[in-house]
Every structure is written in structure tokens, then in C-alpha cells.
N, C-alpha and C positions, 0 to 999 in steps of 0.2 A: 750638083757635086755628087761626087764620087766618094763615100765613106766605109775605109773598112774595119772591121770589129774582130778582135782578136781576146783569146782567154788565157791566163794563165794563174796554174793550179786550180785542177779539176774541180768541177760540184764535189763530185762523189769522194774526193779526197778530203773528208771532213776533220781531220787535224791539221789542216793548213788551209790559209786563207787564200781565196778566189779572187781574183782581179779581172775586170770585162772592160778593156780599152779601145778609143777608137782612135782613128788616122788623124785626127784633128787635137789629140790630146784630151780627150777628156776619159775619165775612168770611173769604175763604181766599183767599191769591194765586199765582200760578204765574209765576214768572220767566222772563224773555224767553229765558236759555241754557236752563233744563228743558223749554221746548217747542220749542225747537231743535232738543234730544236725541229728545225723542218722537218729531218729525217725521218726523226720520231714520231711528226704529226702526220706525217704520210703513210708511217708505218702503222697507226691508229686508225688512219681512215681506212686503211686496207687496200692502201694505192702507193705500195713501196717502191714498184717500178718507176713509177712518174714522177719521185724525187728529182731526179737529175733533170729531167726532160722540162718540167713547169718552173723550176726555180732557175734552170740557165734563160729559159725563155723570158722569164721575167727580168731577170738581171739584163738582158739584153736591151730589153724595153726600158728600165731606167736609163740606161746608157742611151739609147737612141732620144729619149726625151730632152735629154741635154742639148743635141742639137738639131732635133726635129725641125725638117721643112717638109714641104708637098715637091720640092724639086731634089730632095736630097735620095741617093740610092744608097741602101745601108747591105754592103757585101759583107755577110757572116762568115768568118772561118769554119770550115769542116770539123767540128770539134768533136760529133757523135755523128759518123757514117749510116745512112739508111735510115736517120730522125731529121733530116731538114726539113720534109714537108710537115711533119707533126709540129716542130718547134715553129715554124713559122704560122702555124694555125693558132697554138697558143700566145704568139706575140700578138697576133690580131683581135684576138678574143679581149686577150688582156688590154691592150689601146683601148678597145672602146668602154674599158670599165674605166680607166683614168682619163676618158675622152681625147685620145689623138687620135686623128684620122689618117692612120696610114694606109695604104692599100696593099693588096700582096705583091705586085709590081717591084714594089720598093724596096722588098725584102730579098737578097738571093744570096746565094752562098758559094764559095769558091775556096781554093786554099790559100791563105794569108803567108806568105813566108817571113821569114826574122828578118828582111830587110824593110817590113813593111812599119810605118810611124805607129801603128796599135800593136805592132809587137812589142816594138820599142819601149812604151807606155805602159803594155802589161808588165813587161818585165823586170822595167823601173822600180814600180809600188811594187812587185813580189818581191824581187830584191831588196826594197825597202832602200832605195836609194830616191825614189819619191814618195812624197806621202798622196794618197788615195782618200777617195770620199766612201765613208761606208753607208750600205742601203739600211735604212732605220727599218728594222726589224716587223716593228708594229704597222709600217707601211705594205711590207709582204703578207702580213698575216690578214689584213684587210683585203686586201683582191682575193687571196688563195682561198680564204673563208667561204666564198660564194661557189667556189668550185669543189669544193667536199661534200655539197646537199646533196 
């Protein structure tokens, strides 16, 4: 199955909610306060430029986990042009940490249009027409802390 993934509310916009949604109706959300906390951790670890990339990759992985199958191909919207390969590499690294056997061929990038169900879901949650599921900051921290060492 081909599953599209889209984002509403950029990671770097720490004053607003971020939603990552897919075309089968799943979504994860990151609260503003959690993004600010993570941003400060990346600054403290002297990796401020990696905040957006790693947080986006991990959020996408949490979404993929909801529908993961070895037969699925995940098409992620090009949110950060020029960063697709590094995002993919982090998704693969983080997936190993939480024991998901995703292979690089399952992760692809394309422009996901506004007519996509992924966009519809992400925007619906962002505009508060639909309720989303928050990502637990403690889970994020457990995974990221290994990468700060």
C-alpha cells in the first residue's frame, strides 16, 4: 500500500502545534511547549541545526509505526528541500531503536498536494476540527538522548 504523509504547522514554528498525518487517517501531534523544550535540548547539546531534522524524522516515524507493514511504501511530503536523504537516514536509525524493520526503499519523498487525505487529516487537526494524538515527550527524549552522546 502507498501511504502519503504530510505536515501541518512546521516543527520550527515553536509557538504552534505540529501535526504529522497520513493518508489512512492516522496522525501524531507535537505540542508547542514540547517543541520549545526539545529545541532547548538541541541548543544545550550544541546541535541547534539538527532540532528540526531529527524532530521531524522522529515524528514521522511515530506516525509510520501506526500503520507499519513491510509491504507499505511511505511517501513523505517534501517539507525541507535538500534534506530528504538525511531525514530518511534518521528515520532508519530511529526505527532500529524502537525495533521497526523499515528499509530505505519504503521511504520516499514527493510533493503531497492539498487534495491528499494526509493533507486533509493534518489540516483538520491543525484547525481543531479533528482531535489528534499527542506524542509523549518522554518517549521522544528516550530515543533522542542516545543520539546526544
